[in-house]
Structure formats: C-alpha cells, structure tokens
C-alpha positions in Angstrom: -5.3 47.1 50.7 -4.2 48.2 47.3 -1.2 45.9 47.6 -3.4 42.9 48.4 -5.8 43.8 45.6 -3.1 44.0 42.9 -1.9 40.5 43.2 -5.5 39.3 43.3 -6.3 41.1 40.0 -3.0 39.9 38.5 -3.7 36.4 39.6 -7.2 36.5 38.1 -5.8 37.9 34.8 -3.2 35.1 34.7 -5.9 32.5 35.3 -8.0 34.0 32.5 -5.0 34.0 30.2 -4.2 30.4 31.0 -7.8 29.3 30.5 -8.0 31.3 27.3 -4.8 29.7 26.0 -6.2 26.2 26.8 -9.4 27.0 24.9 -7.3 28.0 21.9 -5.3 24.8 22.1 -8.4 22.6 22.5 -10.1 24.3 19.6 -7.1 24.0 17.2 -8.0 25.8 13.9 -6.6 24.3 10.7 -6.2 26.6 7.7 -5.4 26.3 4.0 -6.6 27.1 0.5 -9.7 26.0 -1.4 -10.5 25.7 -5.1 -13.8 25.0 -6.7 -15.6 24.5 -10.0 -19.3 24.5 -10.9 -18.6 22.6 -14.1 -19.9 19.2 -13.0 -22.2 16.7 -14.7 -24.9 17.6 -12.2 -26.2 21.1 -12.1 -27.0 21.1 -8.4 -23.4 20.2 -7.3 -20.0 21.8 -7.0 -16.5 20.3 -7.0 -14.6 21.6 -4.0 -11.0 20.9 -3.0 -9.1 21.8 0.2 -5.3 22.0 0.4 -3.2 22.4 3.5 0.5 22.6 4.3 1.6 19.8 6.6 4.9 18.7 8.1 5.2 15.8 5.6 4.1 17.8 2.6 0.9 19.2 1.2 -2.4 17.5 1.7 -5.3 17.8 -0.7 -8.8 16.6 -0.1 -11.7 17.1 -2.5 -15.2 16.0 -3.2 -18.4 16.9 -4.9 -20.9 18.7 -2.7 -24.6 19.7 -2.9 -25.1 23.4 -2.8 -27.5 22.8 -0.1 -24.6 21.5 2.1 -22.8 24.8 1.8 -24.3 27.5 3.9 -24.1 30.9 2.3 -23.4 29.7 -1.3 -25.8 29.2 -4.2 -25.0 28.2 -7.8 -25.6 31.8 -8.9 -23.1 33.2 -6.3 -20.6 30.6 -7.4 -20.3 32.2 -10.9 -18.8 35.6 -10.2 -17.9 37.7 -7.2 -16.7 37.5 -3.7 -18.1 34.7 -1.5 -18.2 33.6 2.1 -19.7 30.2 2.9 -19.3 27.3 5.3 -19.6 23.5 5.5 -21.1 22.4 8.8 -20.8 18.8 9.7 -20.8 16.7 12.9 -17.0 16.5 12.9 -16.4 20.2 12.5 -17.0 23.4 10.5 -15.0 24.7 7.5 -15.4 28.4 6.9 -14.4 29.6 3.4 -13.8 33.0 1.9 -12.7 33.8 -1.7 -13.8 34.8 -5.2 -15.4 33.1 -8.2 -14.8 34.0 -11.8 -16.8 32.3 -14.5 -17.7 29.4 -12.3 -14.2 28.7 -10.9 -13.4 29.8 -7.4 -10.5 30.0 -5.0 -9.7 31.4 -1.6 -8.8 30.5 2.0 -10.5 28.4 4.6 -10.4 27.7 8.4 -11.4 24.4 9.9 -12.7 24.2 13.5 -12.9 20.6 14.7 -15.7 19.5 17.1 -13.9 17.5 19.8 -17.3 16.3 21.0 -17.5 14.2 17.9 -14.4 12.3 19.0 -16.2 11.2 22.2 -19.4 10.3 20.5 -17.6 8.1 18.0 -15.4 6.5 20.7 -18.6 5.4 22.6 -19.6 3.6 19.4 -16.3 1.8 19.1 -14.5 4.1 16.6 -11.4 5.7 18.2 -10.3 8.8 16.3 -7.4 9.2 18.7 -5.9 5.8 18.1 -3.0 5.7 15.6 -3.7 3.7 12.4 -1.1 1.4 11.0 -2.6 1.6 7.6 -2.9 5.3 7.0 -0.2 7.1 9.0 -0.5 10.4 7.0 -3.8 11.1 8.7 -3.0 10.0 12.3 -3.6 13.4 13.9 -7.0 13.8 15.4 -7.5 17.1 13.6 -6.6 15.5 10.2 -9.1 12.7 10.8 -11.8 15.2 11.8 -11.1 17.3 8.8 -11.4 14.2 6.5 -14.6 13.2 8.4 -16.0 16.6 7.7 -15.3 16.7 4.0 -16.6 13.2 3.3 -19.6 13.4 5.6 -18.9 10.8 8.3 -21.7 10.8 10.9 -22.7 9.1 14.1 -25.7 7.7 12.2 -23.4 5.9 9.8 -21.5 4.4 12.7 -24.7 3.3 14.3 -25.9 1.8 11.0 -22.7 -0.2 10.5 -22.8 -1.5 14.0 -26.4 -2.6 13.6 -25.4 -4.5 10.5 -23.5 -7.0 12.6 -20.6 -6.8 10.2 -17.9 -7.6 12.8 -15.0 -5.5 14.1 -14.6 -2.2 12.2 -12.1 0.7 12.7 -12.1 4.4 11.7 -10.5 3.6 8.3 -13.5 1.2 7.5 -15.8 4.0 8.6 -14.2 6.4 6.1 -14.4 3.8 3.3 -18.1 3.2 4.0 -18.8 7.0 3.7 -16.7 7.5 0.6 -18.1 4.4 -1.3 -21.6 4.6 0.1 -21.5 1.2 1.7 -24.7 1.0 3.6 -26.2 -1.8 5.8 -28.7 -2.4 3.0 -25.9 -3.0 0.5 -24.1 -5.3 2.9 -27.3 -7.3 3.4 -27.9 -7.5 -0.3 -24.4 -8.8 -1.1 -24.6 -11.4 1.8 -27.9 -12.6 0.5 -26.4 -13.3 -3.0 -24.1 -16.0 -1.5 -21.2 -14.0 -0.1 -21.7 -14.0 3.6 -18.1 -13.4 4.6 -17.3 -10.3 2.5 -14.8 -7.9 4.1 -14.9 -4.1 3.9 -12.3 -4.3 1.1 -14.5 -6.7 -0.8 -17.5 -4.3 -0.5 -15.3 -1.4 -1.7 -14.3 -3.4 -4.7 -18.0 -4.2 -5.3 -18.8 -0.5 -5.4 -15.8 0.4 -7.6 -16.6 -2.3 -10.2 -20.3 -1.9 -9.9 -21.0 -5.4 -8.6 -24.4 -5.4 -7.1 -27.0 -8.0 -6.2 -28.6 -7.8 -9.7 -25.3 -8.5 -11.4 -24.6 -11.5 -9.2 -28.0 -13.0 -9.8 -27.5 -12.6 -13.6 -24.2 -14.5 -13.4 -25.7 -17.2 -11.3 -28.8 -17.6 -13.5 -26.5 -18.4 -16.4 -24.9 -21.3 -14.6 -21.9 -19.5 -13.2 -23.0 -20.0 -9.6 -19.7 -21.4 -8.4 -17.8 -18.2 -9.0 -16.1 -16.6 -6.0 -16.1 -12.9 -5.5 -12.7 -12.3 -7.1 -14.1 -14.1 -10.2 -16.8 -11.5 -10.4 -14.3 -8.7 -10.1 -12.4 -10.2 -13.0 -15.6 -10.2 -15.0 -16.1 -6.5 -14.4 -12.5 -5.6 -15.0 -12.5 -7.3 -18.4 -16.0 -6.3 -19.2 -17.5 -9.7 -19.3 -21.2 -9.2 -20.0 -24.2 -11.5 -19.6 -24.5 -11.5 -23.4 -21.0 -13.0 -23.7 -21.8 -15.6 -21.1 -25.0 -16.5 -22.9 -23.1 -16.9 -26.1 -20.5 -19.1 -24.6 -23.2 -21.3 -23.0 -25.0 -21.6 -26.4 -21.7 -22.7 -28.0 -21.2 -25.4 -25.5 -18.8 -23.6 -23.1 -20.9 -23.6 -19.9 -18.6 -25.1 -17.3 -15.8 -22.5 -17.4 -13.7 -20.9 -14.8 -13.5 -17.1 -14.6 -10.0 -17.2 -16.0 -11.2 -19.1 -19.0 -14.1 -16.8 -19.6 -11.8 -13.8 -19.4 -9.6 -15.3 -22.1 -12.4 -14.9 -24.6 -12.4 -11.2 -23.9 -8.6 -10.7 -23.8 -8.1 -12.5 -27.2 -11.3 -11.2 -28.8 -12.6 -14.7 -29.5 -16.1 -14.1 -30.8 -19.0 -16.4 -31.9 -17.9 -16.6 -35.5 -14.4 -17.6 -34.6 -15.7 -20.3 -32.2 -18.0 -21.7 -34.9 -15.2 -21.7 -37.5 -12.9 -23.6 -35.1 -15.6 -26.1 -34.2 -16.3 -26.8 -37.8 -12.7 -28.2 -37.9 -12.7 -29.8 -34.5 -16.0 -30.1 -32.5 -14.0 -30.8 -29.3 -11.9 -27.7 -29.5 -11.0 -26.3 -26.1 -10.5 -22.8 -24.7 -6.7 -23.3 -24.8 -7.0 -24.5 -28.4 -9.0 -21.4 -29.3 -6.4 -19.1 -27.7 -3.6 -20.7 -29.6 -5.4 -20.5 -32.9 -6.2 -16.8 -32.2 -2.6 -15.9 -31.6 -1.4 -18.0 -34.6 0.3 -20.8 -32.6 -0.3 -24.3 -33.8 -2.0 -26.9 -31.6 
C-alpha cells in the first residue's frame, strides 16, 4: 500500500510542479530600473522613466504621470524617503520600490503583464502577438504590453477608434493615438475642415505641429483654401502666422502657394521691404523679392 501511495504522491507533486512552472512562464515578469523627478511644469505630475536590459540593448520608456495614477505615491512622499508604489493599467501592473532625495527618485521595478488584455484587444482587431514590420524592437508580446501600460492604451481607446470609421488600423496606430491623444473627436474635426482622407501619420503631424480645426479655418478664411495638408505643416514649421498672411494679402500677394509664403519667412521679407520694392516696380514678384533680399540682381 505504501509503495502504491508513494508514486501517487510523487506524481501529484510532479503535476503541481509542472503546473506551477507553466504559471510562471505564462505570467512572465519583466524587471528593470526606474528614475523619476517631480520637477515638472505641472505640480500634480511626475516624470517617470523605466529602463530594461534587452537582448538588443537597453530599452528606456518614460512619460509624465498624474500622481493619482500611481498607487501608494503622493507628491509629499516623492520628495524624500523610501517608497513603494505601483502603476495599474489594463495591459499590466508595474510595481516599483526605491528612494527619493529632494524630489528625484530611483529604484527597481517589476512588470507583470495581463495576458487577458491581449485577447480583449485581438477581439477588437488589434493583434499584440502579430510581428510588426515597422517597429521590430518591440515585437515581443511582453514589450508591447509594457509599452501599452506606460502610455495608457485601453480597450476603450480601441473601441473609440473603431467607432470613428477611420479604416484599417494596427497596434502601432493604437500606440500613436494614445501618445498623441488622437481621439475620434479630433479625427472628425480634421475631416470636417476639408481633409477627409487623412492618415494616422497625418493626424500625428497635426498634433506635433499644433494644427487643429481652428488653425485650418483661419487659413481658409484668409483665402488660402486650396492648401493641402502638407502646406499647412510647412506653415507651422516656418511659423507662418495669420498676421503674416493678412499682411501679404493686403500687399497684393493673395494667390500664393505654401512654398512662396514660406519664402517670406525664410528670407525675412517684411512689409517695409515689400513696399520699398513695389515703389520701384509695382509688379514685383516673390522671386524678385527673394533675389533683392539676398543681393542678387533681377
């Protein structure tokens, strides 16, 4: 009886060991180091960065967080002393321990991904397990879940983007939407301004260069209603203002391309220079003004 019992106990122990090992594999824990600083422009926020060792080098991801997002950490605690806090998101949980000195902190962290998030996103058309040809450094599921946790990717965001009827989107697009706060409302506003076929890349540019519906309307109201989106990007890059456009229009330069408008900024051609040139030649062109500005004869 004892001989029969021993293999049974041994077999049960082996099964428990195998199951336990499987759980450990399934709940892969990512670890690394974190640094933080409370010296931000907004008092209720903290800059927090996470660094990990990976096969192809070190990976660093950082963002600005609300203190309310970090369980167990207040602004007072983030000044001096030992701390233990966590960031809990749909994609996983980051547990942190360390020390703060004069508002600057450092320590170690452990990330536990939530594999249920992968299934939830896949049912919405976003496959976190599918390799990406555009961002191969973050092809591991754990890497993507870690990034989704730090930047706050949610199933609600996925639902919102799908409801906007924006067309086919992938996980990289989902991340961009979260990082640059590209909401269905912003998409609808930009489409309503005369750009119905904007891509996610275009929307990212719009956020980066602060091109919103109000800016587009201002440009159109001044007669520059034929500009494509890239023309508006150039306006922002070279700091073309509504005031400049109004001045050009008042001086008789209304029917200009974005390239021509930008030249006035690049070569610092102001109203006084334009009027001085027109006093000599009322039909002076943009190219003539540029040549005169750089000292090249017509």
